[in-house]
N, C-alpha and C positions, 0 to 999 in steps of 0.2 A: 911489492906486497909486504904487508906487515906480518911477521910471524910471531906466534905466542907459544911460549914453552912452559911446561909444568914439570917440576921435579917431584916425583912420587916417592915419599919415604916409606919404607916397609914398616908395618905395625907387627909387633911381636906380642902375642897374648901369653901372659904368665898365669898359669893355673896354680892357686895356693891351696894348701890343705887346711880347710876350715873346720875339720872335725872336732878338734880340741876346743875351738872357740864356741861352736854350737853347743857342745856339752857344758861348757862353763856358763853360757847364756841360759841354758835350761835350768842349771843349778841355781843361778841368780833369781830367775823368775819364780822358781819353787820357794826359795827362801823369802822372797818379797811377799808371796801369797800367804806364807805361814806367819808373817809378822802381824801381831795384834796390837793396836794402839791402846795404851792405858798406863796405869801406874802400879800394877801388881807385878809380882815376880814372874819373869818369863815374857812380859809384855815390853813394848817399846814406846819411847816418846814419839809423838807424831812427826816431829821435825826430823828425827833420825830415819823414819820410814820414807819421808819425802826426799831426803838427801840420797838414800839408797836408790830410789826410783830414778832420780836424775843421773846418778852414777851409771846405771845400766844403760840409759839412753846415750850418754856421752861415750861409753865404751863401745857400743855398737857402731857409732859414727867413726871412732878411731879405727876399728877393725875394718870397716868398709874402705877406709882410705889407705890401708896398708898396701905397699907396692911390692913387698917381697915377703918370703916366708919368715925370715928372721924378725922383721918388724911385727908381723902378726903374732908370732910366738911370744914376743915380749909383751904385747897387749894382753894375751891370754894369761900369762904368768901374773901380771899386775892385777888383772881382773879377779883371779882366784884369791889373791891376797886381800883384795877389797871386799870380796864376798865374806870371807872369814871375819874380817874386822867389823862388818855390818852386823853379822849374826852375833858377834861377841857383845854387842851393845844391849842385848836383852837384860832386863833388870835382874839383879841378883838378890833384890829384896823389894818389899813393897814400898812405894813412894806415896806421899800424901798429895792428893790432887787439889791444888790451890787455884786453879785457873778461874773458876767461877767466882771464888771469893775475891781474888785480886781484881777481877773485872768490876765487881760490885763496889769495891773500895775506890777504884779509879773513878767510877761514875759518881759516887757520893762526893768525892773531893771536887769534881768539876761542878756539880750542882751547888754545893755549899759555897764555893768560891764566887759563883755568880749571883747567889741569893742576897737580896737586900732586905734588912729588917725594917718593918714599918706596916702601916695600915692603908697604903695606897694600892692602886690596882697593880697586880703582878708582884707585890712584895709578900713577905712572910712574917708571921708573928714571931717575936723573940723566943717564946717558949718552944715553937716548932723547930726553929734553928738549933736551939740547945739540945732538944731530944734527938734530932738526927745526928748532930755532932757527937753526942754520947754514944750512939749506936755505931758510928764510924770508928771511934777510938777503940771500942770493944772488939770490932772486927779486925782492926789493925794489930791489936794485941795477939789475937789468935794467929793471924798471918805471920807474925814475926817469931812464933814459937817453933822450936826445933821439931823435926819429924818424930824423933824418938820420945817426945813428950806429948804427942797428939795422936788422936785417932781420926780416921776419915769422917766418922760420924760427927765429931766435934767441929770439923771444918765445914761440913755440910750444914750443920745447925747454925753456925755463925753466918754462913752465906744466906740462909733463909731469913734469919733475923734481920740482917742488913737490908735485904730486898724488901721485906715487909716495912721496915722503917722508911725506905725510899718511897714506897707507895703511899704511906700515911703522910709523909712530908709533902708529896705532890698535891694531896687533897687539901692542904692547909693554905695554899696560895690564895691571896686576897683577890676576889673577883668583884669589882664594883659594878653594881646594877645601875646602868644609865637609862633604863627604860622610861621612867617617869620624866626625867630631865629632857630626854630626846623628844618625848611627846609634847612637853611644854615648849620646846624650841620650835617644833613644827607649828604649834598653835600660835606662837608669837609671830612667826613669819606669815601665817595666814591672816592674822589680825592686821598686820601692817599693810599687806597687799589689799585686803578688802576695804580697809579704811582710807586708802589713798584718795579715792574720789571725794571723800568728805573732808579732806585736809584744808584747813583754813580757819578764819576767825568768824565768830558770830553764831547765831542760832542754827542748829542743824549741822554744825561743823565740829571737827576734832582739831583742837589747837595744835600748831606745829610743835610746841614744846612737849605735848604728849607723845608725839612720834619720836622725838629725840630721847625721851626717857625710856620708852619701851625698846628702842634700838640699842641703847646703852646696856639695858638689862639683858637683852638677847646676846649682845657681843660678849658680855661677861660669862653667860652660861655656855656659849660655844667654846670659849677659851678654857673653861673647866674640863669639858669633854676632850678637847684637843691636847691639853697640856698634862692631863692626869695629875692635877694639883690638889685634889680634895679626896678625903676618905669618904666612906659611905654616908656618914652623918652630914658631912659638908655637901655632898652631892644632893642628898635629900633636901637640905635647907635651900640649896640653889634652885631646885625644882619648885619649891614653895614660893621662893622670892620671885621667880619668873611668873608663876601663876598669879601672884598678887599684882605684878606689874601689868599683866594682860588685863586683869579686872579693872585696874585703875585706868588703863588706856580706854577701855570700852565705856567706863563711867564718865570719862572726860568729854564725851559727846554732849555739846551744849543743846539742851532741849529746844525743840521748835515751839513757837507760840502760835497756836491756832485760835486764840480767844477772839480776835477781831473777826476772823472769817466765820467762826461759830455765831458771833453776834449778828452779823449781816444775814446769815442763813436763817437764824431764828426770827429775825424781823421779816424776812421774805415769807416764811411759813405763816407768820401771824397775819400778814396782809392777805395771803391766799385764803386763810381760814375766815377772814372777815368777808371776803367775796363769797365764799361758800355759804356763809350764814346770812347773806343778803345785806349785811351792814354796809358793804361797799359794792360799787358796780364797776365793771370793766369789760372790755371786749374779750371774746374767747382767744383772740390772737395774743393780746397782752398777757392774759392769764397763762397761756401755754408757754410763752417766751420766758416768763419768770420761773415757771416750774422747770423748764429745761435748764435754766441758769443754775437753779438749786441743785439739780441732779449732776450737772457737769462740775460744779465747784465743790460739792460735798466730798468728792473723792480725795481732795487735797487735805482734808482733815487728818488723813493717815499718812501724809507725806513726811519725809525727813528733810526735804529741801525747803528751807525757809523762804528762799526767793520765789519758788513756785507757790508756796502758801500765800505770800504777800500779793502775788499777782492775782491769785484766785479771789482774795479778799477785796482787792481793788475792783475787779470785774463784778463781784457780787454786790458791792456797794453801789457801783454805777447802775446796775440793773434795778436795784431796790429804789434808788432815787428816781430813776426814770419812771418806774411803775407808779410810785407815789405821786409824781407830777401829773401823769396821765389820769390816774384815778381821782385825784383831787379836782382836776379840771372837769372830768365827767360829772363829778358830784357838786360842781359849782363852787369849789373852794380854791382860792388862790394859794399856790404853793410854789416856792422857788427851789427846785431840786438841786442839791449840792453837786457842783461840777458841771452843770448844764446852763446854757443860756436858752431862754424861751422867747420866741417871737409869736405874737398872736395876730391873726389876720381874719378879716371878715370874709363873707362869701363873695364880696366884690373884689377881693384881692388887696384891699387897703389894710395897712397895719393898724392894729388897735392897741390902746394903752393898757387894756385889761379885758377880762372876759365880759361878755354882754349876752343878754338873751338872744337866742337864735343860733345860727351856725357860726362856730368859731374854728378856725384852722390853727392848730398848734404846731409850731416847728421847734423841736428840741435838738440841741447840738452840743456835743462835748468836745468839739475840735477834731474828732476822728470820724464820727458818724453823725448823720442827721436823720431824725425820725419825725414823721409827720402824722398827726392824728386829727380827725374831725370830731369836734365835740358840740353837741347841741345843748344849750343852756335854756331851761324852761323859765 
């Protein structure tokens, strides 16, 4: 079997007399509570009060660690000496309180060392830097004067004056207004995006060179905002330059030509008017077909797509020529409609060289569609 053995050491509890220490601790706390921070006679510097508070805490720790009466008595003796030394630090005369003045001076020195003279965003006018520097030098002169040659009121006045100068200086910082330039940048971006479907050469198109010019102007404007490279006048001029570039871009749209389409529509309207007046004769089917063609193709008079306009003009021309061919045939007039071939047949199916009295079958073809009409020539 395994046996386990323990050696039990006897503990001896030593009771120390802490009466003297407790009295000294109470005295120290009373002295600490009576200390008033300030610069007048009988007051204390704040750093001395803080040091005394720390001393009390450290002494309490040392007393708790004392293992015998002799050590504890030594701690108490030193503690009483320290209490007397701390109380002796009370001011024997009034001191000048320069804390706020020195802080204002330090802040002014930091601000001025970072300030850049100029008229760009975040910079300061030369005269503002000079005025703040002068206020700083005046405050430093007061701060370096001996206490016996100053009053607290003079120090407080110098502090207030320097703080007021700091507030004034802060308000003089240059703040560039980019509102209009940023608005023009957004407008230029929108113009490029909206114009992209029209990019190309010819009527109804915006030339690629116009895109290049506007993009270059946009890039320059964006660089000005990004690099803070212009004063307010320069930024305003850049906004106007970009606005002019946008206007030029929009003006570069090559106008579409609807004159030919309008010509064919006018001709078709004249033909229908002639039918309405009885000057010409046609079937209701042919009349309605031409009217539908006018309505369908007229909408392209307002198009910005030249290709679509040209297609509409071609269709309108085809329908006008077909109508003229049919109407002239009905009215006994020979007419060769442009773009169509005409084949004439008799009622017996034989092809005829020309219209003749009686029934004529007309076959119109433009290669894509064939239209057949029966015409009776009297």
